[in-house]
PyMOL CGO cylinders between C-alpha atoms (Angstrom):
from pymol import cmd
from pymol.cgo import CYLINDER

trace = [
    CYLINDER, 27.48, -7.86, -52.62, 29.10, -6.42, -55.63, 0.3, 1, 1, 1, 1, 1, 1,
    CYLINDER, 29.10, -6.42, -55.63, 28.81, -7.38, -59.25, 0.3, 1, 1, 1, 1, 1, 1,
    CYLINDER, 28.81, -7.38, -59.25, 26.15, -9.45, -60.93, 0.3, 1, 1, 1, 1, 1, 1,
    CYLINDER, 26.15, -9.45, -60.93, 26.06, -12.09, -58.16, 0.3, 1, 1, 1, 1, 1, 1,
    CYLINDER, 26.06, -12.09, -58.16, 24.97, -9.52, -55.60, 0.3, 1, 1, 1, 1, 1, 1,
    CYLINDER, 24.97, -9.52, -55.60, 22.50, -7.99, -58.03, 0.3, 1, 1, 1, 1, 1, 1,
    CYLINDER, 22.50, -7.99, -58.03, 21.00, -11.42, -58.72, 0.3, 1, 1, 1, 1, 1, 1,
    CYLINDER, 21.00, -11.42, -58.72, 20.68, -12.15, -55.02, 0.3, 1, 1, 1, 1, 1, 1,
    CYLINDER, 20.68, -12.15, -55.02, 18.87, -8.85, -54.50, 0.3, 1, 1, 1, 1, 1, 1,
    CYLINDER, 18.87, -8.85, -54.50, 16.60, -9.55, -57.47, 0.3, 1, 1, 1, 1, 1, 1,
    CYLINDER, 16.60, -9.55, -57.47, 15.70, -12.90, -55.89, 0.3, 1, 1, 1, 1, 1, 1,
    CYLINDER, 15.70, -12.90, -55.89, 14.99, -11.07, -52.63, 0.3, 1, 1, 1, 1, 1, 1,
    CYLINDER, 14.99, -11.07, -52.63, 12.71, -8.57, -54.39, 0.3, 1, 1, 1, 1, 1, 1,
    CYLINDER, 12.71, -8.57, -54.39, 11.02, -11.42, -56.28, 0.3, 1, 1, 1, 1, 1, 1,
    CYLINDER, 11.02, -11.42, -56.28, 10.34, -13.27, -53.02, 0.3, 1, 1, 1, 1, 1, 1,
    CYLINDER, 10.34, -13.27, -53.02, 8.73, -10.15, -51.61, 0.3, 1, 1, 1, 1, 1, 1,
    CYLINDER, 8.73, -10.15, -51.61, 6.63, -9.79, -54.76, 0.3, 1, 1, 1, 1, 1, 1,
    CYLINDER, 6.63, -9.79, -54.76, 5.46, -13.39, -54.43, 0.3, 1, 1, 1, 1, 1, 1,
    CYLINDER, 5.46, -13.39, -54.43, 4.74, -12.76, -50.77, 0.3, 1, 1, 1, 1, 1, 1,
    CYLINDER, 4.74, -12.76, -50.77, 2.58, -9.78, -51.66, 0.3, 1, 1, 1, 1, 1, 1,
    CYLINDER, 2.58, -9.78, -51.66, 0.81, -11.90, -54.29, 0.3, 1, 1, 1, 1, 1, 1,
    CYLINDER, 0.81, -11.90, -54.29, -0.16, -14.46, -51.64, 0.3, 1, 1, 1, 1, 1, 1,
    CYLINDER, -0.16, -14.46, -51.64, -2.50, -11.80, -50.29, 0.3, 1, 1, 1, 1, 1, 1,
    CYLINDER, -2.50, -11.80, -50.29, -4.91, -12.67, -53.12, 0.3, 1, 1, 1, 1, 1, 1,
    CYLINDER, -4.91, -12.67, -53.12, -4.85, -16.42, -52.39, 0.3, 1, 1, 1, 1, 1, 1,
    CYLINDER, -4.85, -16.42, -52.39, -7.54, -17.94, -50.15, 0.3, 1, 1, 1, 1, 1, 1,
    CYLINDER, -7.54, -17.94, -50.15, -6.36, -17.67, -46.53, 0.3, 1, 1, 1, 1, 1, 1,
    CYLINDER, -6.36, -17.67, -46.53, -9.42, -18.67, -44.52, 0.3, 1, 1, 1, 1, 1, 1,
    CYLINDER, -9.42, -18.67, -44.52, -12.82, -20.27, -45.12, 0.3, 1, 1, 1, 1, 1, 1,
    CYLINDER, -12.82, -20.27, -45.12, -15.99, -19.25, -43.35, 0.3, 1, 1, 1, 1, 1, 1,
    CYLINDER, -15.99, -19.25, -43.35, -19.03, -21.26, -44.35, 0.3, 1, 1, 1, 1, 1, 1,
    CYLINDER, -19.03, -21.26, -44.35, -18.88, -21.56, -48.12, 0.3, 1, 1, 1, 1, 1, 1,
    CYLINDER, -18.88, -21.56, -48.12, -16.76, -18.49, -48.74, 0.3, 1, 1, 1, 1, 1, 1,
    CYLINDER, -16.76, -18.49, -48.74, -12.98, -18.20, -48.96, 0.3, 1, 1, 1, 1, 1, 1,
    CYLINDER, -12.98, -18.20, -48.96, -11.28, -15.00, -47.79, 0.3, 1, 1, 1, 1, 1, 1,
    CYLINDER, -11.28, -15.00, -47.79, -7.98, -13.65, -49.03, 0.3, 1, 1, 1, 1, 1, 1,
    CYLINDER, -7.98, -13.65, -49.03, -5.71, -11.55, -46.80, 0.3, 1, 1, 1, 1, 1, 1,
    CYLINDER, -5.71, -11.55, -46.80, -7.05, -8.29, -48.19, 0.3, 1, 1, 1, 1, 1, 1,
    CYLINDER, -7.05, -8.29, -48.19, -10.68, -9.32, -47.62, 0.3, 1, 1, 1, 1, 1, 1,
    CYLINDER, -10.68, -9.32, -47.62, -9.77, -10.32, -44.05, 0.3, 1, 1, 1, 1, 1, 1,
    CYLINDER, -9.77, -10.32, -44.05, -8.13, -6.94, -43.46, 0.3, 1, 1, 1, 1, 1, 1,
    CYLINDER, -8.13, -6.94, -43.46, -11.19, -5.14, -44.89, 0.3, 1, 1, 1, 1, 1, 1,
    CYLINDER, -11.19, -5.14, -44.89, -13.56, -7.23, -42.77, 0.3, 1, 1, 1, 1, 1, 1,
    CYLINDER, -13.56, -7.23, -42.77, -11.52, -6.58, -39.63, 0.3, 1, 1, 1, 1, 1, 1,
    CYLINDER, -11.52, -6.58, -39.63, -11.57, -2.87, -40.34, 0.3, 1, 1, 1, 1, 1, 1,
    CYLINDER, -11.57, -2.87, -40.34, -15.29, -2.78, -41.20, 0.3, 1, 1, 1, 1, 1, 1,
    CYLINDER, -15.29, -2.78, -41.20, -16.28, -4.79, -38.11, 0.3, 1, 1, 1, 1, 1, 1,
    CYLINDER, -16.28, -4.79, -38.11, -14.27, -2.55, -35.83, 0.3, 1, 1, 1, 1, 1, 1,
    CYLINDER, -14.27, -2.55, -35.83, -11.85, -5.37, -35.00, 0.3, 1, 1, 1, 1, 1, 1,
    CYLINDER, -11.85, -5.37, -35.00, -8.92, -3.33, -36.30, 0.3, 1, 1, 1, 1, 1, 1,
    CYLINDER, -8.92, -3.33, -36.30, -9.15, -0.77, -33.54, 0.3, 1, 1, 1, 1, 1, 1,
    CYLINDER, -9.15, -0.77, -33.54, -6.14, 0.24, -31.60, 0.3, 1, 1, 1, 1, 1, 1,
    CYLINDER, -6.14, 0.24, -31.60, -2.88, 1.38, -33.08, 0.3, 1, 1, 1, 1, 1, 1,
    CYLINDER, -2.88, 1.38, -33.08, -1.28, -2.04, -33.60, 0.3, 1, 1, 1, 1, 1, 1,
    CYLINDER, -1.28, -2.04, -33.60, -4.26, -3.57, -35.39, 0.3, 1, 1, 1, 1, 1, 1,
    CYLINDER, -4.26, -3.57, -35.39, -4.77, -0.48, -37.52, 0.3, 1, 1, 1, 1, 1, 1,
    CYLINDER, -4.77, -0.48, -37.52, -1.11, -0.47, -38.53, 0.3, 1, 1, 1, 1, 1, 1,
    CYLINDER, -1.11, -0.47, -38.53, -1.30, -4.18, -39.48, 0.3, 1, 1, 1, 1, 1, 1,
    CYLINDER, -1.30, -4.18, -39.48, -4.32, -3.57, -41.72, 0.3, 1, 1, 1, 1, 1, 1,
    CYLINDER, -4.32, -3.57, -41.72, -2.57, -0.65, -43.42, 0.3, 1, 1, 1, 1, 1, 1,
    CYLINDER, -2.57, -0.65, -43.42, 0.62, -2.69, -43.89, 0.3, 1, 1, 1, 1, 1, 1,
    CYLINDER, 0.62, -2.69, -43.89, -1.25, -5.65, -45.40, 0.3, 1, 1, 1, 1, 1, 1,
    CYLINDER, -1.25, -5.65, -45.40, -2.79, -3.28, -47.93, 0.3, 1, 1, 1, 1, 1, 1,
    CYLINDER, -2.79, -3.28, -47.93, 0.68, -1.77, -48.50, 0.3, 1, 1, 1, 1, 1, 1,
    CYLINDER, 0.68, -1.77, -48.50, 2.44, -5.05, -49.33, 0.3, 1, 1, 1, 1, 1, 1,
    CYLINDER, 2.44, -5.05, -49.33, 2.21, -4.57, -53.13, 0.3, 1, 1, 1, 1, 1, 1,
    CYLINDER, 2.21, -4.57, -53.13, 3.67, -1.07, -52.78, 0.3, 1, 1, 1, 1, 1, 1,
    CYLINDER, 3.67, -1.07, -52.78, 6.44, -2.37, -50.51, 0.3, 1, 1, 1, 1, 1, 1,
    CYLINDER, 6.44, -2.37, -50.51, 7.29, -4.97, -53.17, 0.3, 1, 1, 1, 1, 1, 1,
    CYLINDER, 7.29, -4.97, -53.17, 7.31, -2.27, -55.85, 0.3, 1, 1, 1, 1, 1, 1,
    CYLINDER, 7.31, -2.27, -55.85, 9.61, -0.20, -53.67, 0.3, 1, 1, 1, 1, 1, 1,
    CYLINDER, 9.61, -0.20, -53.67, 11.99, -3.15, -53.40, 0.3, 1, 1, 1, 1, 1, 1,
    CYLINDER, 11.99, -3.15, -53.40, 12.19, -3.40, -57.19, 0.3, 1, 1, 1, 1, 1, 1,
    CYLINDER, 12.19, -3.40, -57.19, 12.80, 0.34, -57.46, 0.3, 1, 1, 1, 1, 1, 1,
    CYLINDER, 12.80, 0.34, -57.46, 15.56, 0.08, -54.85, 0.3, 1, 1, 1, 1, 1, 1,
    CYLINDER, 15.56, 0.08, -54.85, 17.03, -2.89, -56.73, 0.3, 1, 1, 1, 1, 1, 1,
    CYLINDER, 17.03, -2.89, -56.73, 17.13, -0.86, -59.96, 0.3, 1, 1, 1, 1, 1, 1,
    CYLINDER, 17.13, -0.86, -59.96, 18.91, 1.94, -58.09, 0.3, 1, 1, 1, 1, 1, 1,
    CYLINDER, 18.91, 1.94, -58.09, 21.32, -0.61, -56.50, 0.3, 1, 1, 1, 1, 1, 1,
    CYLINDER, 21.32, -0.61, -56.50, 20.24, 0.27, -52.96, 0.3, 1, 1, 1, 1, 1, 1,
    CYLINDER, 20.24, 0.27, -52.96, 21.10, -3.06, -51.34, 0.3, 1, 1, 1, 1, 1, 1,
    CYLINDER, 21.10, -3.06, -51.34, 20.18, -2.19, -47.78, 0.3, 1, 1, 1, 1, 1, 1,
    CYLINDER, 20.18, -2.19, -47.78, 16.84, -0.72, -48.83, 0.3, 1, 1, 1, 1, 1, 1,
    CYLINDER, 16.84, -0.72, -48.83, 15.93, -3.91, -50.73, 0.3, 1, 1, 1, 1, 1, 1,
    CYLINDER, 15.93, -3.91, -50.73, 16.90, -5.99, -47.70, 0.3, 1, 1, 1, 1, 1, 1,
    CYLINDER, 16.90, -5.99, -47.70, 15.02, -3.72, -45.31, 0.3, 1, 1, 1, 1, 1, 1,
    CYLINDER, 15.02, -3.72, -45.31, 11.85, -3.75, -47.39, 0.3, 1, 1, 1, 1, 1, 1,
    CYLINDER, 11.85, -3.75, -47.39, 12.02, -7.53, -47.77, 0.3, 1, 1, 1, 1, 1, 1,
    CYLINDER, 12.02, -7.53, -47.77, 12.48, -7.92, -44.02, 0.3, 1, 1, 1, 1, 1, 1,
    CYLINDER, 12.48, -7.92, -44.02, 9.59, -5.58, -43.29, 0.3, 1, 1, 1, 1, 1, 1,
    CYLINDER, 9.59, -5.58, -43.29, 7.36, -7.37, -45.78, 0.3, 1, 1, 1, 1, 1, 1,
    CYLINDER, 7.36, -7.37, -45.78, 8.32, -10.71, -44.27, 0.3, 1, 1, 1, 1, 1, 1,
    CYLINDER, 8.32, -10.71, -44.27, 7.38, -9.53, -40.80, 0.3, 1, 1, 1, 1, 1, 1,
    CYLINDER, 7.38, -9.53, -40.80, 4.03, -8.20, -42.06, 0.3, 1, 1, 1, 1, 1, 1,
    CYLINDER, 4.03, -8.20, -42.06, 3.26, -11.52, -43.78, 0.3, 1, 1, 1, 1, 1, 1,
    CYLINDER, 3.26, -11.52, -43.78, 4.17, -13.55, -40.71, 0.3, 1, 1, 1, 1, 1, 1,
    CYLINDER, 4.17, -13.55, -40.71, 2.19, -11.36, -38.32, 0.3, 1, 1, 1, 1, 1, 1,
    CYLINDER, 2.19, -11.36, -38.32, -0.83, -11.38, -40.65, 0.3, 1, 1, 1, 1, 1, 1,
    CYLINDER, -0.83, -11.38, -40.65, -0.59, -15.17, -40.95, 0.3, 1, 1, 1, 1, 1, 1,
    CYLINDER, -0.59, -15.17, -40.95, -0.38, -15.48, -37.16, 0.3, 1, 1, 1, 1, 1, 1,
    CYLINDER, -0.38, -15.48, -37.16, -3.42, -13.27, -36.66, 0.3, 1, 1, 1, 1, 1, 1,
    CYLINDER, -3.42, -13.27, -36.66, -5.38, -15.18, -39.33, 0.3, 1, 1, 1, 1, 1, 1,
    CYLINDER, -5.38, -15.18, -39.33, -4.36, -18.52, -37.80, 0.3, 1, 1, 1, 1, 1, 1,
    CYLINDER, -4.36, -18.52, -37.80, -5.85, -17.44, -34.48, 0.3, 1, 1, 1, 1, 1, 1,
    CYLINDER, -5.85, -17.44, -34.48, -9.18, -16.58, -36.14, 0.3, 1, 1, 1, 1, 1, 1,
    CYLINDER, -9.18, -16.58, -36.14, -10.48, -20.12, -35.45, 0.3, 1, 1, 1, 1, 1, 1,
    CYLINDER, -10.48, -20.12, -35.45, -11.68, -20.53, -39.04, 0.3, 1, 1, 1, 1, 1, 1,
    CYLINDER, -11.68, -20.53, -39.04, -10.68, -23.24, -41.50, 0.3, 1, 1, 1, 1, 1, 1,
    CYLINDER, -10.68, -23.24, -41.50, -7.21, -22.37, -42.79, 0.3, 1, 1, 1, 1, 1, 1,
    CYLINDER, -7.21, -22.37, -42.79, -6.76, -22.45, -46.55, 0.3, 1, 1, 1, 1, 1, 1,
    CYLINDER, -6.76, -22.45, -46.55, -3.59, -22.99, -48.58, 0.3, 1, 1, 1, 1, 1, 1,
    CYLINDER, -3.59, -22.99, -48.58, -2.97, -19.26, -49.10, 0.3, 1, 1, 1, 1, 1, 1,
    CYLINDER, -2.97, -19.26, -49.10, -2.32, -18.85, -45.37, 0.3, 1, 1, 1, 1, 1, 1,
    CYLINDER, -2.32, -18.85, -45.37, 0.49, -21.40, -45.54, 0.3, 1, 1, 1, 1, 1, 1,
    CYLINDER, 0.49, -21.40, -45.54, 1.88, -19.75, -48.70, 0.3, 1, 1, 1, 1, 1, 1,
    CYLINDER, 1.88, -19.75, -48.70, 1.84, -16.36, -46.95, 0.3, 1, 1, 1, 1, 1, 1,
    CYLINDER, 1.84, -16.36, -46.95, 3.67, -17.75, -43.92, 0.3, 1, 1, 1, 1, 1, 1,
    CYLINDER, 3.67, -17.75, -43.92, 6.29, -19.50, -46.08, 0.3, 1, 1, 1, 1, 1, 1,
    CYLINDER, 6.29, -19.50, -46.08, 6.77, -16.39, -48.23, 0.3, 1, 1, 1, 1, 1, 1,
    CYLINDER, 6.77, -16.39, -48.23, 7.16, -14.25, -45.11, 0.3, 1, 1, 1, 1, 1, 1,
    CYLINDER, 7.16, -14.25, -45.11, 9.78, -16.62, -43.73, 0.3, 1, 1, 1, 1, 1, 1,
    CYLINDER, 9.78, -16.62, -43.73, 11.62, -16.65, -47.06, 0.3, 1, 1, 1, 1, 1, 1,
    CYLINDER, 11.62, -16.65, -47.06, 11.59, -12.84, -47.21, 0.3, 1, 1, 1, 1, 1, 1,
    CYLINDER, 11.59, -12.84, -47.21, 13.09, -12.63, -43.73, 0.3, 1, 1, 1, 1, 1, 1,
    CYLINDER, 13.09, -12.63, -43.73, 15.77, -15.20, -44.56, 0.3, 1, 1, 1, 1, 1, 1,
    CYLINDER, 15.77, -15.20, -44.56, 16.74, -13.46, -47.80, 0.3, 1, 1, 1, 1, 1, 1,
    CYLINDER, 16.74, -13.46, -47.80, 16.77, -10.07, -46.08, 0.3, 1, 1, 1, 1, 1, 1,
    CYLINDER, 16.77, -10.07, -46.08, 19.16, -11.39, -43.43, 0.3, 1, 1, 1, 1, 1, 1,
    CYLINDER, 19.16, -11.39, -43.43, 21.38, -12.92, -46.12, 0.3, 1, 1, 1, 1, 1, 1,
    CYLINDER, 21.38, -12.92, -46.12, 21.35, -9.65, -48.09, 0.3, 1, 1, 1, 1, 1, 1,
    CYLINDER, 21.35, -9.65, -48.09, 22.37, -7.66, -45.01, 0.3, 1, 1, 1, 1, 1, 1,
    CYLINDER, 22.37, -7.66, -45.01, 24.99, -10.24, -44.09, 0.3, 1, 1, 1, 1, 1, 1,
    CYLINDER, 24.99, -10.24, -44.09, 26.41, -10.26, -47.63, 0.3, 1, 1, 1, 1, 1, 1,
    CYLINDER, 26.41, -10.26, -47.63, 26.58, -6.48, -47.52, 0.3, 1, 1, 1, 1, 1, 1,
    CYLINDER, 26.58, -6.48, -47.52, 28.97, -6.62, -44.56, 0.3, 1, 1, 1, 1, 1, 1,
    CYLINDER, 28.97, -6.62, -44.56, 31.57, -8.78, -46.31, 0.3, 1, 1, 1, 1, 1, 1,
]
cmd.load_cgo(trace, "trace")
């Protein structure tokens, strides 16, 4: 991945991660008359004691960290750190997909933000794999 083509591909990867982080503010689930975004769900899980145990606690922290992960990808892109951009996009994609899976199992009415988060997570993973693969050529 050298030249402007590789830089553009990495910028698209960072942009996908940014969009994925932005899906956290979209409505993911509905309970009664209220819609919950991913961040509200993470806060509620933490406040209700549902985010106990290492794995659940880490997921809540990572959901809150998605905007910072996206910012880190842009910083890495500006420094031309291809593998770091790909790694952050892959990590963000995994966080989005795991959060979407956990939310899906909540047995509440799914909203369109949940689908957007899952699609964005999948796209981040795909672009991360392509960025790593392109780096090996």
